[in-house]
N, C-alpha and C positions, 0 to 999 in steps of 0.2 A: 518674041523682043524687039523692041520698038525701039526708034532710031536715036532717041536720047536715052541712056543711061547716066549712071554715075562717073562711070571712067569709060574714056573712050573705046568704041571698039576696034575700031583700028588698032589698038598699041596693045589690047589682051589679046587680037588675034597673031597679031606678029609676033610678042613674047614667049606664047606658046610654039608657033612655027619653029624660033630659032630655039628652042628647046627641045623642038621632034619629037613634043607632047601631041598625040592625034587624039587618042584617048584618055580622057580624065580618068577614067577604072583603072589607067596602067602608071597613072603619076605617084611617082614615092613621094613619103612627107619632105625630102629636102628638094624633091624636084618645083614640088609647090610652093616651097618656102624660095628657093632662087625662082620661081617665074614670079611669082609677088613678089618681093624685092625687085625685081628689073622694071616692075609696071608701076608702080612704085616713085622708083627713082627718076623714071622718063616725069609720068603726069603731078606728081607732087601730091595726090591724093592716099590719105592714109585707107588704109586697107581693115575691116575689123577681120582678126585674122585670129581663126581657129584652128589654124591646121597644125601646127604642133605643140608638143605638150611641156612647153618650158613652164618653170615657177613663173607666176608673178607679181610676190613678193618680195623683202626685203631680205637676203638671208639672216639665219639668227644671230644675235651679235655676240649671245655667249661664245659664238664659234670662232667667230672673226677674230675677237682676243686674243682666243687661248691660241686660234694659229700665230696670231703676228706674235705673241709673246716666246713662241718654239721659235719663228726663226729669229726673233732678239736672241732666244738662248743659242742659235746654233748649227741647230738639228738639217738645216740641211746641207753639211758638208757631210753628214753621217748617214752612210744607208740605213732603211732601216729593216729592221728582222721581219723577217720571209712569212712569219708566220701573225703579225701586228704586235704595235706594244703591249708591255704588260696592259696598263692602263682602260685601255677601245674591247682590251677583253675581259675585260674584271664589268667593263661596264652593259657592253650586248651584254652578255650571262645574265647581269641585275635585268636589263629593263625588258627580258623576255619575259623573263619573273616576274618582273612589278605589272607590266603592260600585257600579257599573256597569261600569265598564269602558267608558265609552263620549266623548268626544272632543265638547263644545259652545263653543261660542262665549258670552265672557260675554253680548255682546250680548240671545242671546237667550234666557237666564233672568230671569224677569219676573214680582216677588213680586203676587201679588196678595189679594184680602182672604178666605181662606182658600177650597178648590178648587171651591165653586158659582159662586162670583163667575169664578174660571177656567172652567171649562168653560160659564157662559153664555156668557160674551165667545166661547168656542172655536167655541160651536156656532153663532152670529150672525154669525163671518167665516167660518166653513167651509161655510155655508150659501148665501153669496154668493156665491164662486167662479166655480164657471162654471152659467148659465141653463137647462145644462140638467141639472142633479145639485141638486136643490131639497128630498133625502129622506134621512135621516141612516139606518142602519144599527146597531138595538143587539145586540149579543150577551150575550143572558139567561143566567139572572136577572143582577138591577143593583139600583141606585140608583132607588128611586123618582123620587124630586125631580128628576133629568135629565130624565126623560118631563116631567115638568109643565114644566121653563124649557118644551120645547120649547112647550107649550101655549101658558103665556105670551108665549111670540114671535112663538105663531102659525107652527112649524114645521110641517115632517111627519118620520116615523119612520117605519120596519118595527121588529118582532123576530121572534127567535126563541129556542129554550129549548135551550142548548146542549149538554144530558143527555143527550138521544139521540145526536149531533152531535163526538163527541170521536175526537181523532187524524186520518186520514186523510178518514172522512165529512166531517171539516169543510170540508175542500176544495168539493166539490163543493157542497154546504148554502150555505157562501157565495158561491159564483160564483152560484147560482140565483136571488139578490140581487142580483149586482154587474153581471150580464149586461144587466142592464132597463138600463142605463147612466143612472139616474136618482139612483144611492145618492150622496152626496158623504161622506160619511164615516163609519166603524168605530168604535162607541166599546163599551168594555166596563171590568172591574177585575180587578188580578193583585194578589194574592189575590183573592176573588172577594167581595164583600159582594153576595148575601145568604149563600152557599153554601161558602164555603173554599175551593173548587177552585180553583187554578193550571194555567194556559195549562202544557206543555209545551214543551220546544226547537222540534218537530216544528210542533206547534200554530202561536206566533208564526211560524217560517217563510209556510206557508203564510200567512196572513194578510197577510207584509209581502211572500209574493212577487203576491199578489191584489191588493193596494194597489198595487204597481209598474202590471201588467198595467192594473188600471183606471183608473188617477190619482187616488185615492180616500185621503185622509187619515185616517191612524190616529191615534183617540185615546185612548190610554193610562193609565187612573187608577189608582195606586201609593199608594191612599189609605194604604196597608197595608205599605210599603216594607220589605224585608226582613225580615214575620214569617211566612214558609214555613220554620216551627222544624226542621222534616225535615235543614234544612243549614243550617251558621254562615255568615252573610251578614252578621257585625258587623266581621271584620277590614279594614280602609281599605288597598286599593290589591290585595289579596289574592283567590285565587280561593276559593269561588264568588263569583258577583256578584250582584244582584239580578236576575232574567232579565227580558229586557224586547223587544219589538217591533223597540226601534231598532238592533238588530245588526244587521239583516235592509234597513230598507228606510231611507231620507230622508224620506217624508212621514210623519212622524209626530211629534205633539204628546201630554209626559208633563206630570202632575200629580202636583208631589209636597207632599200637607199636611204642618202643623207637627199638624194633629188628636191621633193617632195615637198617632205615632211620637215624637212629643215630648212627649205628654198638654198640648200647648200651644192645644185647641180655644178655648175663649172666645177668647184676643185675637187669633183668627181671620184665620188669615196661609199661604198654599202658594208655592210656585213654578210657574209655567208653565213648561216649558223646549220649544223649540221647535227641530228642525231648521236647521242656517244654511241649508241651500238650501231649504225652507219658508219662514223666517222673510225672506230673500231675494225669492223669487219674487214676480211681477206675475200680476194676474189684473186681465187687462182690465176684468173681469163687477163688482169689485170699483169699480173708480171711477166706477159710473154707479150705484151708490148710499152710496160713504162717499167720492166723492172725493180717493179716494187707489187705486193699485191695490198698493203692496206689501202682502204677507199680513200682516206683525209690525209694521208702522207703524198696520196698518189696529184691530189688534189694540189695541195700545198707546197710538195717539194719539186713536181715533174709540171705541171699543167701553169698555173702562176709565178714559177720559179722562171720559166719558160717565156712567158709573156710580159713580165713587169721586174722580177725580181722586190718587186716589194711594191707596197702603197705608200705615197709622197709623204714623208716624215712629219710633215709640219700638221696636213691636211689629218692625220691618224691625229691628232691631238687636237685636233676642231672636234671630229664625232665624239670622241672620248666626253670632249667636256659639255658637245649638246644631250650625248645620252644621259651624263649623271646628274647633271641639271634636267633632265627630268623626270630621275630614277629619284631626285629628290626633291621632285614638286615645287623648285625654282623657277620652273622655266616649264607652262604648258604652250607645248607644243599644239595640241589640238586644237586651240583657243584662236593660235596665231592662223590656223590656215579654215578655221572654219567660212570668211570669207569667200571663198569656193564659191559654196555652198550656198552665200546668199547669193551668188551672183546667179549662181546658176537655177535660182528659182528666178529672177527678174531674167534674165536668155529665155528658159523654157515658155515662158510666158505671151514672148517680144514675140516668140515663134507663133506656140499654138494661135493665137489670137491672126495671121495672116498663115491659116491654111496648112500650116505645116501641124504635122501627127510627131509625137515623140516614138523610136520603136519599142524598144528595150525597154520599156515601161515598170517590167513587176517581179520583183523574190517571188516565185510562186502565187500565191494572193494578195503580196505587198507590195502596193508602191515601192520602185529605187529610191536612194537617196538624191535630194540636188546635191551635187561635187562636182570633181576634179573636170569629166567628161558627162556627153547628154546622147543621145541617136535621134535624125534626127530624118524626114521622109519629106515630099513632096505628090499627093497626089497627082495620078498619071503623068510622073516624071523618074524615068531608070536613074543608077544613083549617077553616071559621067558624068550624063546630060545635066541632070541637076545642078553636081558639081560647077559645071561650064558654063551654066545659064551664071548661077550667082558669082560667077567670077566677076562681071561686068557691074557687078550693081555694088562692087566695093567687102566683097564677105566671100574668105576663103575656106576652107576645111577639107575633111579627106577622105574619098571612100569606105564604105566598110566593106566591100571586097579586098580591098587591098589588108584585110585583119581577118582573112577564114571567116566572115560571117554572109550566111545566105541571104540576108536581106536587102534590099537595094534604099540604102541612106546615103549618110554621111555621119561622121564621127566630129563632132563640135567640142573642143577646148576652152574651157572657160577663164585657164591663167591668164592669156597674155591679153584679152578684153576688159581694158578700166571703164570706168563706171563711168568716164563725160564723153562712153562714146554710144554707150546707151541712148540718147537717143538719134545721131547718126543708124546705128543698127536700126532702131525701131523703124523710124524715116526708108530704109533702103527695103527693108521687109514690106512695108506697105507698097512702096510702088512695083515692086516683084510679083507682090499678091496681085495689085493691080493690071500688071502689063502680063501678067498668064494667070487669068482668076481661075476657079476650080470650080469645073459643071456639075452641078447637085443632080 
């Protein structure tokens, strides 16, 4: 590193020391956020912030207006139904049919206080279905906080990095875990956070077939629903549809969040969709822990009720309105969020033009889409060292190692980066590349 960088070196070092961060590999997303906040406050310099997956677009107005109207009507004084208001259940089932071509019962569509509450509740129940199956399996890289949820609940999990196990190779890798007989659930996101890879239909079939063979519940996190911009997934009731394991098995739970697709993260709402078969399935072992055998009832009346006794009443009306507008074709939510793909195209070019590489770059033989995230590495640098050095250049991200990846690189989120910051990013990357030349 040269003597003069865009951010004063002594300030960066002091703030890292203040938070006791000695290895950037061990820094959580929230710790990176905090240290950057502190540096920006002292220096007045604005970072190109890519560390946190927050929406970078205005919230959907149809949701805002519906929520305001609901509050005016007095719903704030009334406890919401733990199952969800009728409108949200109806529109959620329609949404799954319109945009996934999958038939689900309204009863099995349940709002949660963000997808994180949904995953926590489902992790609790799925881990208690069979006393012999006490371990979850993460197909990594993945969202680090989901593993933290297992830590909090005292649950067990295993994981593997999918990078070297795409296509047909996925079957043997998955089966090497499943044949041990202790796996209760398989967990992944699609599109993937942090790498933006997307499972192919072949891979989804493999996951489904093995889930049926070993009686395992598949938990598919669709936080970035419709955001594989290589194909137009925006037309309700028309192919192509959002790919899903639900096409091939009944052992599934889907998580559909408003945070990214509707830019409604602050209001904390998502929909958990359980297959009808799974929702109504009885597990004798659940009765030992929850005094109730039915899977769906255990989720709703035991865990969700204990966590919040229902999702904020007004935001349910917002979610119902956004889903309804999308279902009716009056709100093209995919068109609204294509901005992320356009930003990613530009930003990836800026990085690769200055010596960086895209790590998770393909879905088998096809280049990944440009979307909410991408992954980067720099020749000769380990992940923690790369992030540490970039901090002096006013660029922040998180290491892939924190996501379960075996690759030495970083996750970059495009959403917080405004287009008017692209020139700054370009200059900072050029300076970084000059200060750390690559030896060919």
